N, C-alpha and C positions, 0 to 999 in steps of 0.2 A: 832614445831618438823618436821624435813624433812621427806618427803615421803620415806618409806623403812626403817626408823629407829624405827618404832613402835615395842615395845617388845624386843628391843636390850638389854636393861638392865636386863630384867628378863630371857632372854634366850628362851622365848616362841615366836613363829612366829605369832605375832598378825597381822602383815602387810598382810600376805597371807590370814588370816582369814577375815579381813575387805574386801579385794578385792573379795573374794569368795562370801561374803554376798551381796555386792553391785551388783556383776555380776548376782547373782541369781535373784535379783529384777529387774535389768535393761535390760539385753541383749535381751531377747526374745521380750519384748515389744518394745524396740527401733527398733529392726529388723522388727517388724510388721509395725511400723510407716513408716520406710524407704521404705519398699516394697510397701506400699500403695502410697507413694509419687512417687515412680518410675513408678507405674502403671498409675498415673495421667499424668506424663510426656510422657509416651508412647501414651496415648490417645490424648494428646494435639498435639504431633508430627503427629499422624495419621490424626487428624482433620485438621492440617495445610496443609498436602498433599492433602486432599480432597478439602479443600477450594481453593487451587491454581488450581486444576483441574477444579473445578466449574467455577472459574473466567475465565480461558482460554476457556472453552466451551462456556460460556456466551458471550465472546467477538466474537467468530465465529458465534454464533446465532444472535447477534445484527447486524452483517454485512449482514446476509441473510435476516434479517427483515427490511432492509433499501431499500425502493422502488427505490431509486436513483441508486442502483446497476444495475437495469435492464433497465435503460434508457441511460446508457453510450454507447459511440460510439467508434469504432475502425477504423483506416485508414490503409488500406493495399496498399502499393505502389509497383508497378511492376518495381523494379530496384535492381541491385546487392548491397549488403551491403558495398562492398569496393569501390563503384563508385556512390555515391548518388548525385542526382541532385535536389532532393526535400525533404523537411520535411513537413509533413502535420499532424496537430493535429485537431481532431474533438471534439467539445463539445456536450453537451446533446441536444442542440437546432438544431444541423445539421440534414439534411435529409439523409436517406439511399439512396445510389445510386452510380453510377460510373461517373467519370470525366476523361477527357483527358486534361492534362496540359503540356504546353511547356514553357521553360524559354528562352526568346528571348534576354534578356539583364539583367545583374546583376547591381545593384546599386553600386556606389563607391563614395568615397570622392575625394578631389583634392590635387594637389601637386604643390608647387612653387619651381623653381630651379634657382640657381644663374647663371649669365652669365659666360661662360667659360673664364678662365684667370683672373677673377675679384679677386679671393682669392687664396692664396698659403699656408696659415698657419692659424691655429686656433688663433694665436696671433695677426693677423691683426686687427687693430683698425677700428671699423665700424662707429664711430662718435667722433668728437673732441669736439662738443658743447653739446651733449646729446639732449634729447627731448622725445616725446611720440611716441610710436609705437603701432598702433591699428591693430588687427587681426579681420577680419569679414568674416563669412560664413553664408549666408542666414540671419536669424533673430538673430543670435548669434554673440557676439563680446566680446573682452576684450582688455584692454590697459595696456601697460607697460611704466613705467618711466625709461628711459635708461640714465644712468649717462655718463658724458664726459669720453672719453678714454676707453669706453667699448670695449673689444675684441670680436671676433667672438665666441670663446669658452665660454666666459662669457655670451654672449647674448643667446647662445643655452641653457645654464643652466637656465637662467632667464625665458626663454619661457617655458621650460619643467616643471618648478616648480611653475609657477604662480598659485595662489589659484583659480582664476576665469577662468582658462583655460578651454574651453568647449570641447576640443578634438583635440588640435593642438600639434604637436610634431616636434622638430627641430633636424637635424642630420648633421654630417660632413662626406662627402664621398671623399676619395682620389683616383684619377684614376691611380696613380702610375707614371704619366708623369709630375708631378709638378703642376697639377691643383687640387685645392680643391673646391668641390662643396658644397654649403650650401643648404640643402633641408628642406622645411617646409611643412608638410602634415596636412590635416584636415580630420577628420572622419565624417564630416557632409555630408551626401549623398543627392542626388537629384538634378534635373535640377535647375539651377539658384543659387546653393549653393556653387559655387566655391570660394576658398579662395582669399581674397584681403588683402593687407598689405599696410597701409598708415602711414605717419609720419608727426609730427609737431615738427620742431626743436626748441630748447630752444632759446628765443630771446637773442640777443647779450647783450642787456641792463641788462639782469639778470645774466650775467657771469662776474666773476672777472678774465678777460682774462689774465692779467699780472701775476696772481698767479698760473694759472693752465696750461698755454700753453707755449711751446717754441716759438722762433721767427718764425721758419718754419711753425709751426702749426698755428700761428696767420695769416700768409700770406695765408695758405691754407684755413683757416676758412673764410677769407674775400670772397673767391671765391665760397664757398658752396652755394647751393647744387650741382652746376655743376662740381665741382672738382672731377676728376676721381681717386683720390688717395685713396679713401676708407674712408675719414674722414666725409662723409655725411651719414645719416640714409637712404638716397635714395638707397644706395647700398644693403640694406636688405628690400626694399619695392617693391611692384608691381606697385606702382603709383608714379609719380614725374617726373621731367624733365630728370633725369638720373637714372631711376629705374634699380636696379641690379638684381631683381627677376622677373620671368615670369611664368605664368601657360600656358603650351602648350595646343593645342587642345586635345591631347590624355590624358592629366592630368586634364581635367575639371571634376567637379562633375556631376553625371548623375543619372537618374531614373533607377529603375528596370522595366522591361516589361515582363509580362507573358501572355500566351493565355490560357483561360479556355473554353473548348468546342467551340473554334473558335472565342471567344470574347477577344480582346486585352485589357489588363489592365495595367495601369502605376501606379507606387508608388515611393515615395521618399526614400524608404528603401527596403531591400530584404525581409522584413516580411510583407506579405499581410494579414491583419486581418479583412478586410472589403470587400474583393473581393467576397467571397461566404459565405452566412450566415452560421454561426456555424463552419467555418473552418479557421484555421490559416495556411497559406502557406508560407514556407521559401524557397526562391530561392537560391540554393547553387551553381549551375553551369549551363552553357548553355546546351541545349538539341538539339540533331539532329533530333529527332522525338517526337511526343507527348508521355507523360508518363501516363499510366493508374492508377487511384487512385480509390479504392473501399471503400465506407463508409458503415459500417454495425454495428449492435449491437455488443457490446464487449462481445462475447460469452466466450472468453478465461478467462476473469476475473471472470465471473460467475462460470465457471467450477472449477477454482482454489479455489473459495470461498466454493463451495460444497465439494471439496476434503478436505479443511481445517476443515470444519464442521464435516465430517466423522472422520478425524484423531483425533480431539479434543474430539469428542464423545467417541471414543474407548479408549482414554487416561483416561477419567473420569470413564468409565465402568470398566476399568482395576484396577484403584485405589480403587473404591468402592468394587470390588470383593476381592481384596487383603486385604483391611481393615476389611471386614466382614467375612472373611474365618474362618473356625473352628480353634480355638486356637488363633485367632488374637484379638487385644485389643478392636476392635469395633464389634466383633461378636455379633449378636443379637440386635445391636443398631437400634432403630426404625427410626431415621432420615435417616440413610444410606439405610435401607430397603425400606422406602417409596420413597426416591428419585429414586432408581433403578426402582421400579415398575412404578412410574409416568412417567419417561422418556420413558420406553418401551411402555406404553399406548399411549403417545403422538405420537410416531413414527407409531404405528399401526393404528391410527385414519385416517379417510378420511378428507383432508383439502381443497379440491376444489370441488365445486358442479358440474361444467361442464367441458367438454373437455376430453382429453386423459390423463392428469396428475392429478389424484385424490389423489395420495399419493406419498411420497418420493421414494417408491419402483418402481414406474413407470419410474424413472430415471436410473434404472439399479443398484440400491442399494439393497443389500441383508443383512439379519441378520442371523448370525451363531448360533449354539446351545448354545454358551456361551454369547450371547448377543452382540457380536462384529459385526460391519458393514464392508462390502466390496463393491467395486464398479466394475461394468462391464463397462470399459471405452468406448467400442464401442457403447453400449446401451445408455450411458450417452451422448456421442457426438450426436447421432441420435435424442434422445429425446429433447435435447436443441435446435438443429438445426431446427427440424420440428415443435416444439411446444413452441417456445420462448415466445410468447405472453401470455402463460398460467402460466409462472413461478412466476410473482408477486402474483397471487391469491393463488398459491400453498404454497408460503413461508411467505408472508407478511400479516400484518393486523391481526384483531381479529380472523379470521378463518384460517389463514395460520399456517404452522408447526412451523416456526421460531417465529411467534408471540406467539403461544401457549407455546413453550418452554421458551421464554423470560419471560413470566408471571410466569411460574413455577419456574424458577431459581431465580427470584427476591425474592422469599420467603426463599431461602436458602443462597443467597450471600449477601455481603455487611455488614455494621456494625449492621444492624437490622435483618439480616437473621438468620435462624435457626442454621446454622453451627457456627456462631459467638456466638449465645446465648448459645449453648452447650459448646463451649470453655470457655466462661465466667463462666459458672456453674462449670465446672471441675477445672478451675483455682481457683475459690473461695474455693472449697473443698480442693484443694492442699494447699492453703494458710492457711486454718483452721487447716489442719493436721500438717503443719509445725509449727504453733503456739502451738498446743497441744504437739508436740514433744519437742519443746523448753521448755515449762512449765514442762514437765515430766523430762527433763534433769536437769532443775533447782532444782526440788524436789530431784532427785537422788544425786545432789551435796550436798544439805543440809543433806540428809540422810547419805552420806558418812562422812560429817563433824561431824555429831552427833555421828556416830560410833567411829570415831577417838578420839573424846573427851572422850567418855566412856572407850575406850580401852587404852587411854593414862593414865587415872586414875588407871585402872586395872593394867597396866604395871608398874606403879609406886609402887603400893602396892605389886605386885609380886617381884619387885626388892628389896623392903625393906625386905620382908620375906626371900628372898634368902640371903641377907646380914646377917640377924639375924641367919639364919640356919648355914651359914658358920662360924659365930662367935662362936655359941654353939659347933659346931663340933671341932673348933680349941681349945676351952677351955677344952672340955672333953678329947681332945687328950693329953693335958698336965698333966692330973691327973694321 
């Protein structure tokens, strides 16, 4: 029987009666279950926010608890930002102090240039018989197999795309007066590393001359490699009887030369990583006078880490206060209350036995009435500048503030922390409530089906009684 048709035959609204009976049994209890589930969802959401804030704060605490933070070095170079002559990087092994550095010469690679008038077009053939072309700079080299009838443009492409190319590039430069220059550069820097290009032509015995060359080419080939027509690989070599490429004095590879505190230092590249212990010096441009470089502890990174610590601490305190406020879903929650109290206690404790920095408040940090921290920047700068050696003891290790907070947060964060344990407990309660609600809904469905069965039978009886009554009334009306 379709829903809504119950009692149609009898004229009695049994459908409405069934709905009211089911609603009386179901609605209030289902609403209670759903409200409970919604409360669990609100708690899970709040604990998710708390967990994220704990993780963020823990990350900043771990950075402060890392002793390596306080041994970093910073290099300050006395030069304008838009006209740099040096880059200096200091590692943790470098010594604090000042240096005067001059750049006397920058390192560079070499360049080979073709003889003027030798080439006029990229279509000029550089070899009729082919052969091997070897490029060498210092201890690096690679060799190309050049095919017969290779043009200048094809050779350029072959050089630039060679798989074992160590840093050689070829180019074509047109001077606009009918001359085309073939340039080959090497990025291999340092004295004695200038580019050389040599060739070994393919033996005539290995060529099928009659199949590959014209008559004129055969005649030119017999004169190679002294033939000036461009049919010899000598035209693109720096070595040979008729070498067409040359590296001028100004295009030779050379060392970089710097002076550190009056001591001249040579290097085969512009990066000096062994000149001064702990320093990497990059020579960028020639200097007209010594450039001052100061190496000191990286105070700025420490300050930024302290600021990040304060910011993430305030974020966590704000989340905890919001979650535990009157009327909030975590109001009265013991985990939140204990975490708030423990964090405050850690901050108020003394974490260094000696020196001027015995607590975080000696750095210019203050705690407001609502538990939020603020920083007096001038006091922070002065405290770190004058008492830098005391910072590791204040923050790191078993007695330091960050070490203490790290241990505290370990019990609240992560998969085994209290926050996750509380979330798991609430999730389990939510799952159980959802299962109970589903079971109750199933019972209500069976209850409604039972009512419909009963009222269907009643409706049938009422319908029969109605029909009999109508028949009697009709019969009596005819008497």
